[in-house]
N, C-alpha and C positions, 0 to 999 in steps of 0.2 A: 714642417720642417726647421730643424734648429739653426741659429743663427750663431755664427760665429762671433767670438767675444770682441768688444768695440768698446770705443771710449764714450765714457757717459755723458759727454755733451750731446751725442748724436741720440740719446734715448728718448726725447719728444720726438725725432723725425720717425725713429720707428714705431712708435708707439701710434702715433699719427697713420701709420703704414697698416699697422697692425689692425686698427680700427675700423680701415676701408678695405680690409680684404673680403674678395670675393662680390665687391662693389663696382668694380672698374665698369666704366660706360662703352668699353669697346673690347672686342671678341680678341683674346689673345692669340689665337691660333691665326687670325688673319693679321695681327699685328707682327708675328713672328714672319710670315708670308712676305709680307712688306718689306721687311728689314734685310730678308734672303734677297729680295728683289734689286734692292736699292744697294746690298753690297756687290752684287757682279755690274752694275751700272760702270759705264765708262766715265761719266760724269755724273756722280751723285751729290743730293742736294747738300748742302753745308748745314742747312737747318730743316727739318722735317717734325712738323706738328702733326701728331697722330690723332683721329677721333675729333668727332664735331663739336665736341666741347672745346677742345682743346685748339682747334680752329677759330671758333668765335672768342675765345678767352684773348689770343693771340692779335686777333683782328681790331678787339675794343682796346687791349693796350697800346698796339702802334697807332690807333688812331688818336690816342692822348699824348700819345710822342709827338707824331706829327704837329697836332696842334699846340703843343706847349713850346717846340722848335720855331714853329711861326712867330709864336707870341713874343719871342725873344731871339730871333734871329739878327735884328738890328744891333742889338747889343754883342752879340756875339761877334758879330762882323765889323765892329767899332775898334777892334783891335789889330785891324790888317793894315800894313803900312799905305800911308797916303799916297796916292797916285803921283807920278814924277812930272 
């Protein structure tokens, strides 16, 4: 499949994608069915992670984010107005 012309700054992304073609860990047909299902939902998810690997990556990143937030929560709250 030929790609349309694109800005050269995106070339590293496209090169990465070309290098991983046919190595996707999810079934494209199943992914398409899920997206069609989501498109018909009355209340579709705002974010949807597909594939076991994707779910694990997001869980790990979210755990790190929650831990960092807990570490710095007091500093973040320190800018609130003082109670009257």
